[in-house]
C-alpha positions as CSV (number, residue, x, y, z in Angstrom):
1,M,-12.0,72.0,235.1
2,A,-11.6,72.1,231.3
3,S,-7.9,72.6,231.7
4,E,-7.6,69.5,233.9
5,A,-9.5,67.4,231.3
6,I,-7.2,68.7,228.5
7,S,-4.0,68.0,230.5
8,S,-5.3,64.5,231.5
9,S,-6.0,63.8,227.8
10,I,-2.6,65.0,226.8
11,M,-1.0,62.8,229.5
12,I,-3.0,59.8,228.4
13,I,-2.1,60.3,224.7
14,G,1.6,60.7,225.7
15,A,1.5,57.5,227.7
16,V,-0.1,55.6,224.9
17,L,2.4,56.9,222.4
18,G,5.3,56.1,224.8
19,A,4.0,52.6,225.3
20,A,3.6,52.1,221.5
21,V,7.2,53.2,220.9
22,L,8.5,51.0,223.7
23,I,6.6,48.0,222.4
24,T,7.8,48.6,218.8
25,A,11.4,48.7,220.1
26,I,11.3,45.7,222.5
27,L,9.2,43.2,220.6
28,P,11.6,42.6,217.7
29,A,14.4,42.0,220.2
30,I,12.3,39.5,222.1
31,F,11.4,37.6,218.9
32,S,15.0,37.7,217.7
33,A,16.2,36.2,220.9
34,G,13.4,33.6,220.7
35,D,14.5,32.6,217.2
36,T,18.2,32.4,218.3
37,F,17.2,30.0,221.2
38,G,15.1,28.0,218.9
39,T,17.9,27.6,216.3
40,V,20.4,26.6,219.0
41,S,18.0,24.1,220.5
42,S,17.3,22.6,217.1
43,S,21.1,22.3,216.4
44,A,21.7,20.7,219.7
45,E,18.9,18.2,219.1
46,Q,20.3,17.4,215.7
47,K,23.7,16.6,217.2
48,L,22.2,14.4,219.9
49,K,20.3,12.4,217.4
50,T,23.2,11.9,214.9
51,D,25.5,9.0,215.5
52,F,27.4,6.6,213.3
53,R,30.1,3.9,213.9
54,I,33.1,2.8,211.9
55,V,32.4,-0.9,211.5
56,N,35.3,-2.1,209.2
57,T,38.4,-0.9,207.4
58,Y,40.4,-2.3,204.5
59,A,43.6,-1.1,202.9
60,Y,45.4,-3.0,200.2
61,D,48.8,-1.9,199.1
62,N,48.9,-2.3,195.3
63,S,49.1,0.4,192.6
64,P,47.2,2.6,193.2
65,D,46.5,1.8,196.9
66,V,42.8,1.5,197.8
67,V,41.5,2.2,201.2
68,K,37.9,1.4,202.1
69,V,36.1,2.3,205.3
70,W,32.5,1.2,206.2
71,L,30.4,3.3,208.5
72,K,26.9,2.4,209.9
73,N,24.3,5.0,210.8
74,V,23.2,4.1,214.4
75,G,21.7,7.4,215.2
76,A,18.0,8.4,215.4
77,I,17.9,10.5,212.2
78,R,18.8,9.9,208.5
79,I,21.6,11.9,206.9
80,S,21.3,13.4,203.4
81,I,23.8,12.7,200.7
82,Y,24.5,16.4,200.6
83,E,25.7,16.3,204.2
84,I,27.9,13.3,203.2
85,Q,29.3,15.3,200.3
86,E,30.0,18.3,202.6
87,S,31.7,16.1,205.2
88,D,35.4,16.2,206.0
89,V,37.6,13.2,205.6
90,F,41.0,13.2,207.2
91,F,43.4,10.5,206.0
92,G,47.0,9.9,206.5
93,V,49.8,7.4,206.5
94,N,52.4,7.4,209.3
95,N,51.2,10.7,210.7
96,Q,51.1,12.6,207.4
97,I,47.4,13.5,207.6
98,S,45.6,15.6,205.0
99,Q,42.0,16.7,204.5
100,R,40.1,15.1,201.6
101,S,37.1,16.6,199.9
102,Y,34.3,14.7,198.1
103,S,35.1,13.5,194.5
104,S,38.6,14.8,194.5
105,G,39.7,13.0,197.7
106,F,37.1,10.4,198.5
107,T,34.0,8.8,197.0
108,Y,31.2,7.0,198.7
109,E,28.5,4.4,198.1
110,L,25.4,3.9,200.2
111,K,24.7,0.2,200.8
112,G,20.9,0.1,201.0
113,T,18.0,2.0,199.4
114,S,19.0,4.8,197.0
115,D,16.6,7.5,198.3
116,G,19.2,10.2,198.7
117,Y,19.6,9.5,202.4
118,W,21.9,7.5,204.7
119,D,19.1,5.9,206.6
120,I,19.2,4.5,210.1
121,G,20.9,1.1,210.0
122,E,22.4,1.5,206.5
123,T,26.1,1.3,205.7
124,L,28.1,3.9,204.0
125,E,31.3,2.9,202.2
126,I,34.0,5.5,201.8
127,V,36.7,4.8,199.2
128,L,40.1,6.6,199.1
129,T,42.7,6.1,196.4
130,E,46.2,6.8,197.6
131,P,48.4,7.2,194.5
132,T,51.6,7.8,196.5
133,G,51.8,4.2,197.7
134,I,51.2,2.7,201.1
135,S,53.9,0.5,202.4
136,S,53.0,-2.9,203.9
137,G,52.2,-2.7,207.6
138,A,51.9,1.1,207.5
139,Q,49.8,2.7,210.2
140,L,46.8,4.5,208.7
141,Y,44.6,7.2,210.2
142,F,41.0,7.9,209.1
143,S,38.5,10.4,210.5
144,F,35.1,11.2,209.1
145,A,33.3,14.4,210.3
146,L,29.8,15.4,209.3
147,P,29.0,19.1,208.8
148,N,27.3,19.3,212.3
149,S,30.7,18.3,213.8
150,I,29.9,14.7,214.7
151,R,33.1,12.8,214.1
152,R,34.5,9.3,214.3
153,T,38.2,8.3,214.1
154,T,40.2,5.1,213.7
155,T,43.7,3.9,213.0
156,F,44.5,0.6,211.3
157,S,47.2,-1.2,209.2
158,T,47.4,-2.3,205.6
159,N,46.5,-5.9,204.4
160,N,48.7,-7.7,202.0
């Protein structure tokens, strides 16, 4: 009788220790998977709420040539100036397209409040200076891509 009690106690202690080891091994994986799904969901929600439109373009062929593109935030969230500075601008003349980075390839100005955000309904002016010269009537390509991969593209011609 005493041997049965001891063996039952040993079995219960073994089961409790086994359950503790199993829980210790499985719970971090469950939490990690939950964090991953939460991050993916947040990223997808951010993309769905981000939207902007190219509302106007202007290119003047003088020396140096100046290209301006105006974009309007029509999405459901505001975009920080740091995201604008990390954005990709692709610009080219007659199919010679190159990537431009902030300050060395393009500058910007927010037309609205200066709170550090491109707010909903505000206009963003992108300015490109093309020192190589743009011929009159040239076909220009412009694309603006935010860090979350939302992108808008247009083609247009120079103004004299």
